[in-house]
Each structure stands twice: as C-alpha cells, then as structure tokens.
N, C-alpha and C positions, 0 to 999 in steps of 0.2 A: 504493499500500499504506499502511496506517495504522501509526503508532506507538502502542504500547500502554504505558500507565502503570497499574500495580497499587499500590493504596494499602492497606497493612494497619496494623493498631494493636497496641499492647502495653500492658502494665502494668496498665491499668484501661479499662473501657469509657467511652463518652460523652466521649471525647477531642476529638471534632470532626473525625473523618475525613470525614463527609459534607460539612461546611462547607469543609474543606480541599480536598477534591476539586472542589466547586463553585467555590471561589475560584480554584484553579489553572486550571479551565476558563475562567473569565472573563478571566485574565490571558493565556492563550494566544490567545483570542478578540481581545483588544485588541492582540495582535501580528499579527493578520491570519490566524490559522489557524482551521480548523473543528474543533469538537469534538463528541464524543458521550459521554454518561456513563451507566454502569450499575452495578448493585449485585449482589453474591452474598450472600444471607443464610442463615446456617447452621441456622436453626431448622427443625423438621420440619412446621410448618404449611405448606400448600400455598401460602398467601398470608396476609397479616395481617388479611384481611377478617372473620374471626370472633373476633379477639382483642380483649380488653378495652382500651379507651384508656388505662386505669390500667397495663396491662401493657406497651403497646407504642407509646403515643402516638397520634396520629391516623393514619388510613388516607388515603394520597394516592391520587386516582383519575386515570387518564389519559384522553385523548380516546377511546382505543380500548376503554375499559371495564375496564381492569385495576385491581384493588386492590393498592396496592404500598406499600413502606416509605416514610416521611415524608421520608427523604433525597432521594428523587426530586423532592420539592418544592423543597428547596434547589437541586438542579441546575437546575430550570427557572427558579427566581427569579434565579439568578446568571448564567445563560447565555441565557435565553430559548428554548432549544432544547426543544421538546415532548417529554416522555418518552413511551415506549411500553410495551406489555405485554412487549416482547422486552427491556427494559432492566432488569428485576428478576427474579431467580429464587431460589428457596429450596431447601433440601435436600429438603423435601417433594415439590416439583415435580419436581425431579431424580430422586428415587426413584419417583415416579409414572410418569414417562416411561420409565425403565429397566424397570419392572415391565410396563408395557404392551407394550413391545417384546418381553420375555421370553415373555409370554403369546401373542404373535402368531408366536413362533418366529423373530424376526429375528436371534437369536444362533446359529441353526443348531445347537442342542443344547449349546452351550458352557455350562460352569459360570459363572453371573454373579457377578461379584466387583466389589469397590470399585475395584480397579485391574485391568483397564483400563476396565470397563464404565461405572462411576460418574464416573470422572475424564474419560473421553472425552465423557460427556454435558456436563460442565461446560466442557470445552474447546470443544466444539461452540457452546455458548451464547455464548463469548467470541468466538471466531473468526469466527462468521458476520457479525460486525459489521465485519470487516476491509474497508477500502475506503469505508465510509459517512461517515468524516471523516479530516481529518489526524491527530488524536489521539483514541484511545479510551481514556477514563479509567474504571477498574474498581475500585470500593471493595469490599473483602472485610469483611464484617460480623463482629462478635465480636472476640475478642482471641486473638493468637497464644498457643498453649498450650492453648486449649479443644480438647477431643477432637472436637466437632463441626466444627471449622474445618479439621481435618486434610485431608480430601478436596479442599477448595478450594485450600489451599496446595499441595498436590501438584499439582494441575492447573495452576495458574499457574506452578509450577516447571518443568513440562513445556513450557508455551507458551514460557517464556524459553530453555530449551534448543533447541526447534525454530526459533524465529525468530531467536534471537541478541541480542547486547547493542545492536546497531545499531537494533533495533526494539522492544526491551522495556526497561523501567525499573522497579524496584521502590523505592516510597517508604514508609518506616515511621514511624508516629506514635507518640511515647512521651510519658510524663510525667516531668517534673523536680520532685518534690515538695520543698517548703521545710519544714524542720524548725525550728520556732521554738527549742526548746531548744539546738539546735546552732548556730542562727543561720546556716545555710547550705542551699543547694540540693543535693540528693543525686542523683549520676549513676549510682549502682549499679543502680536499677531499669531504666534504659534499657540499661545494659550487659547485664543479664541477659535483657531482651526481645530485644535484637539476637541474643544468643547462642541464644535459644530458635528464632528465626527461621532462623538459619543452621543449626541442627541438622537442619532439614527440607530443606535444600539450597538456601535463598533468601538471597542477600547483598544487603542493600539498599544502594543507592548514595547515597540521600538520606535524612536524618532530620529530621522535623519534631519539635522538642522543645517540648512545651506547658510553659508556665511562667506563674505570676502576677506574675513580676518579671523585670528584666533578668538575663540569663544572663552572668556574667563570662567574659571572653575565655579564661582559664585553664581554665575548666570546658568550654568548647566544644572546645579543644584536647585536653583529657583525653578527652572523649567520642569525638572522632575518632580518637585513638590507640588506645583500648581496643576501639573498634567497627570498626576497620580501615576508616574512611571519611575522604575528604578533608575537612580542617578547614572550608573553605568551603561544603561541602555538609551540614554540621551547621546547619540552619536554626532560629533561635528562633522559636517560635510563641506569641508573648505574648498575654495577654488584652487585649481592646479593649473600648471602651464600646458599640459596636454591631457587630453581624455584618457590616454592609455596609462596615465598615472593614477587614475581613480581606483583601480583595485587595490594598489599598494597603499594609497592614502586611506581607503576605508578599512583595510586590514590593520594598519597602524592605530586607527580610531576604535578597533575592536569590533566592527560590524559582524563579521563572520563568526567570531567567537560568541557574541551575544546571541546570534540567531540559533547556533547549535545549543547554546545554554537553555534557550526557550524551549527546546524540544528535548532537553535532558541528554543531548548527544556530545557534549563538550568533553573530550578525552585529554585536553591540554596539549595535543599534538599541533605542530606548526605546519602550514601549508607550504608547498614548493612554489614560489613565485618567481623563480629564476628567469622564466620565459618573459615575464612583464618587466623585471628588472633590466634585462638586456634590451628590451624594446625601448624603454625610457632612456637609457644610457645612450642608444644610438640616436634618438631624437634630440636629446640635450647636449651631446657632444659629437656632432657630425663632423667628418673630414672635409666637407666642402658644401657648396650650395649651388642651386640651379633656379631660374626663374622660367616658369611655365605660363603662358598666356592662354586663358580659357576663353574662348571667344564665344559667347552664348547669348541668350535673350531674357534670361531670369537672374542676371548678375546682381541685382539689388537684394537678393536674399540668398545667403549662403546655403541655407537648408534645401534649396531647390537643387543643389548639386552635392548632396551630403555624401553619398556613397562615392562619388567621383573625387571629391576633395579627399576623402580618407584613402582611396586607392592610390592617389598620387603620393600621399605621405608614406603609404606602405611601400611603394616603389623606392622612396627615399631611404626608408628603413633598410631595406635590401641592399642598397648601394652606400649605405652610411653617409647619406647626403640630405642636407636640408632642402626642402622643396618650397619655394616661395611661389604662391598662386597669384597671378596678376589677371583679375577680371577685367574682360574688355566687352562692352556692350556691343553686339555685332551691328546694330543700326548706325553706330558712329561712322562706319566705313561708307555710308550713303553720301557722306559729305567730305570726310577726312581721308587722307592718304594713309593706307595701312602702314607705310613705313613709320608714320608718326607714332603709331602704338605698338607696333611689333618689332622694331629695330632694337637689337640687343638681347631678345628673349632667347632662351636655349631650346625651347620646344613650344609647339602650338597645338593646342587641343580644341576640337570643336565637338561639343557634346550633342546629345539628343534634344529634340524640341519639336514643337507642333506649329503649323502654320507659316504663312509667308513672311511675316515680319522678321527681319534680320537675316533672311536667307541670302540676299545678295552680299552682304557683309561676310558671312561665312564662306561664300564662294570665293570672295577676294582674300580671305585669310588662307584658304587652300592654295590659291594661286601664289601668294606670297611665300608660302613655305615650299612649294614645288620649285619656284624660280630662284629662290635664295638658299636653297639646300638646308632649311631649318627642319629638324624632326617634326613630323606631323602625325597626329593621332586623331582620326574622325571615329566618332562613335555614333551609330544609328544614323540620325540626320546628318551627321558629319561626313559619313561615307557617301551618302547621297549628294551632298554638296560638292565633295571632291570628284565624284563622277560627272556632275554637271560642268564643273571647272574644265575638267579634261575634254569633255565633249565640245564645249564652246571654244576653248583656246588651242586644242591640239588635233581634234577630229573634224573641225570645220562645221560642226553643227551649231551655229551662232544661236539658234533660237531654242536650244535645249533647255527644258524645264521640267517640272513636276506637276502632275494633275492636282496635287494638294493645293496648289497656287491658283487653281481654276482650269476649267476645261477650254481646249481650244486656243490656248495662249501661245502655243509653240510646238515643237517636237517633243513629245512626252517620253523622256528616257526613264522617268520615275513614275509608277503609277499605283493605283489602289489595288490591293490584293483582294480577291473575292473568294479564293478557295486555295487551300494548301494541304499538305499531308502531315498528320501527326501520328507517328508510328504507322500503323497500317489502315487508320481511318482518315477520311477526307473531312477537313474542316471547311465549312462554307459560311460566307457572310453576304450581306446585302448592303449596298451603298446607302439605301434609305433606312438601314436599321438602327438600332440604339447605338449610342457611342459607348456606353459602359461595358466593359468586359468582352469587347468584340475584336479586339486586336490579336495578333499573333503573340501569345503570352506564354511565358515559361520556358523550360529547357527544350532545345531542339539540338539534333546532332549536325555536324558539319564535316565534310571531308576536305582535307587540305592538300595541295599540290605538292608533290615530291620536289624537294630542292628549293622551295620557296622560303622566304624569310620567316613567315608564320610558323611553317612546319619546323624550322630550326629553333624558333623561340619556344614553341610548345614541346618540342622533342617527340612528337607523334604526329600522325596524319588524321586521327579520328578524335574529335572533340565533341563536347557538349556545352553550350552556353545558353543564357537566359535572354529571351527576347521580349520586346514591348514595341510594336509598331503595326502600322497599317499599310504603309507604302513599301514598294520594293523596286529596286533597279530592273528595268526590262533587259532580259538576257538576249533579246533581238539584236542589240547593239554591242554585244561582247566582242566579236571579231574586229569591229571598227575601232573600239577602244583599245583592245590589246595591240592592235597594229601601231598605235600611238604610244605604247609603252606602259599603259595602265593594265596590269595583270590581275585577272580575277582568280586569286590563290586559294579561295575557300568557297565551296558551294554546298548546298543541300545535298544529301545523299542521292536523290534523283536527279541532280544536276539542273533542277528547274529555277532555283533561287540562289542569287549570289549572296555570300556571307562575308567575303573578305576581298579587299583589293589592296594592291601595293605596286609601287614603282621599284623595279630592281636595280635602276641606276640612280637612285636616291639614297642618302644615308640612312633615312629611316622615314618612310612614307607609308603608313598603313591605315586603312579605314575598315571598320567592322560594322556589320548590321545589328549585332547584339550589344548587350551591355555587360562587358567583362568587370566592370567596377562592382557589380552586385555579388561577385563571388570572392572578392579580394578580402584578406584579413591581415592584420599586423604580423602575425606570426606564420602566416601563409600567403604572401603577397601574390597577386595575379602575375603571370609570367609576362604579359604584354606590358604591364606597368613598370614591371622591373627593367625590361629591355628598353622601354620608352625613356625612362629616367637615365639609363645607361647611356643612351644616345645623346640625351641632353647634356650629360657631363662631358662627353666628347666634344659636343658643339661648344661648350663654355670655354674649352681650351682654344678654340678658333676665333672666338669673338674678341 
C-alpha cells in the first residue's frame, strides 16, 4: 500500500509547490523509495492544450499523448519517472467524466451533486494510483481559499479520513513576506493560510515556508505555536541560485527527515545526494560560458519555454559550461537587421509556436545561422521555418509558405496533417474539428539516416520522441530541397513524414519536428542539447 502526500499552497500562487513536490520526490528516491507524482488543477479547461502560453506557460506532453501542466515537467526532470495522462486532471475533465456518467445513467437516477459525485471522481483519480509506488505525491493547484479549489480540498480531506494518519500526510506551502519598512518577516499570512486550510477540515503536519532570507528561530517557534505544528516541522524554504539546489536545500532544512518521521519510517540514515551535489557544482563552477539566442514569440514569459530553458541548462551541465539565454522576440526582425540582435551569439534556437506572428523573423534567424555558420537548432516550428528559408533562398521557391498562415498565399511546403499512423492504427483529424487534443501528440518513432549527424549524436538509427503539432513539411519537395543541401536525415518509419533535417556542410544545423526538450533531465541530458551546446562552445572560440 502506498503512502499519500498532499501538497497545498496558500497566501499567493507561484510559491513553488511543483518544485517542492519534485524535490521531495527526488529526496525520497535518494533514500531508496519509489515515487509517483500527480497534480490536480482547479481550472475548468479539460487540459491546458488550448490555453495561451502567456496565460499558463508551456504545455508539457507525456509519452502517451497527454497535454498537461508544466509542473509534470518538473516531476520528470527531478525524479526521472515518466509522467502519464493519468497523472494530471482538471476540474474540466472531472466534470466531463461526471456528466458523461450522468448521461449514461450510471448514477441510477440520483441527483448529481458536488458531494459525493464530483468528490468521488477526484478520489478515484487519486486512489487508483495506490500500490503503484511507495509514495504518491499529489500537488493541489491554485491557492487555499479559492472557490474552485474547494472540491479538491474536500476530496483529499476524505482520503485522509478513510486511510488514516499512518498513510496520509498534508504539507502546506506558504509565504513569509519581508516588509522593508518594518525590517522584519511577517508570519501572519502563514497563520491565516493555515487557518483557512483547517476551516475545511485539513490540518497540515508540515509547513514549507518560502522566504527570500533566513527565518529567525523565534519566528519559526511562533509559526509552530500559532499554527499548532511541531516546531521542527516548520521547514524554511529559502530562495536558491538554481532550482537543482532545492533538493539539497530542503534536505538540509530537514524536509525528508520530517516526512519519514510523520510516517514512523525515520531510521536515521542519510540519503545519497551525490548526483545533485555534482549537478549544482557544475552549475555554480563552470569552466566557461556560451550565449544562446532563443528566437521565439512568447519571450515575455520565461515559463512559456520552461522545458526548453532547462534542457539548455542540462546541455551546459554536460559540457561543464554556463548557458546564457538571450531571448529575442521574433517580430523585431520585421523591422530590424538580424545582425543587430544575433551578432556574437554562439548558437541560435528557434522553438515551437503557433500562428503567423513572428514567422518571418524566425525564417530570418534560420537564414542568419545558415549564412554565418552559427549553430542552429530548430524545434517543431523551428524546423518548418528552416525548410521555408531553404526553399525560398536556395531552391528558388520564392513564395514558399505554410497553410497555417492562410490558404492560397503561396506554394505550401508545410501543410495541415489530416491523418497519420500511430503504431498499427490510422489517426484521422478534420480541419473543422476541435482544437483541443487533436494534434499529433505523444511519443512516435523515427528512423535516422546512416552516417547523418543526428545518427552520430544519438548513437543509433531508431529513436522515439514526443510530438505536439498539426502541420508537417510536404515530402513532395524533398528531392528539390536535398539537391540544395538540406538533407532529411530522419523520417517516420513509413517514410511519409519528415522528422529531422540538417545541413552536412554546416558546423551544426539541425531541425527536428518533435520536442526533445521534454525528455531532458539534469542527470540525463538530451543528446541533441549536449551536442548543440558543444557546438556553441566551439563557436565561442571563433567569435
């Protein structure tokens, strides 16, 4: 039977519940336990797939094709446990499930209500994971006190009552703000947040207190006293210079020790944290540094490219090099010379995106990288823009475009997919269909060309990577493009869909249709990012 740990948050959002959950998972693994992490999101969207990156940050995609919250990316990066569709659920999906059951008559004529029908659906989502790991860590999205969170809080309260204290633990994350005028940290917001949580019947046994400075011992005692929590279970969660220091910081503060103590499992042994110590050492004491320009369209919100940013850092860790990320809004190239923004960078990365805005700027970034021999990494949309650049400037197809930018605007080298193979089954979509969940999602295999740069990087010719896209390069133009030097070095097993393109006579120019950043981890960096940063290091010696 699994132990369940529920992580809630109060005072304000963005306190790091996801990172805290992931770090605790890593600490429990370091003690020899297996973990599984999941998240309950209180918004009414069925999933974040149709939400703007400016609203919600990136959409993390699992192997089994789920569009999920970005916190599942943190879970994977810290624990190495692959997330599944069954590890993230929203209020929207809960209500969708309940209404489908009501329409089928599953409730036998009963009046369908939040309690017990909605709460039972949430409990089923949580409890179906029982037995899949030693510890199930479940993060509750939102902030205690939000009206939309109430059904989730009621559900985990019921789980606690049913399973008992020996199997259920509540951890609450709060903020201790520093008031400069008073010159002190304030504990009252934490007190009120715990009071709010206890008003719905949940008493946390551990507090994670976020602060940008050391918390005095007397303030910790005060919090414990007023919140009815053991003093040693009031854990300072201080700001650190890198997120990969969080497991070390939380262990030093005693989080994992106190968690095991709550379950009567504390044997006094110390976890092996050498992996995290090595990662932090490489980040804090690199041998050199490089600058990578990320030419995108959501550059005002770093979380829009969360996995991408981390994968670049992972590539730096593998090369013992600091990676400075220079975000460049693609639309600036509509008026500015690319040289004004890209001169002196050691690598250019064009990430995924949707829609026409910024597309011409991304094409110009690919052209700059090709003409100036700067390492180029195109991901998803970045591959498509590199193909359009080659078509226009090398293959003589001056009006090369994508149907994503509108029908009949030019020669469509990139078009909407309506069907593709997934294993032995044909997946089909309609142009007029829903947007949510209709892309080519999840893990798909690809075959790499013998002797290609990507085959050398991967060290094999059969790979599997995660996808999230609706549009594909039309293979009808393959011969014309390859005659100009742009080689399609990776394709789907049936040869119908292009997966990778590269220039053989360029120091490092690779475009991929999938999202390799989703599988990168600090202790297991994705080989493409390791190689890309390695190429950037070589470029830095030439600049």
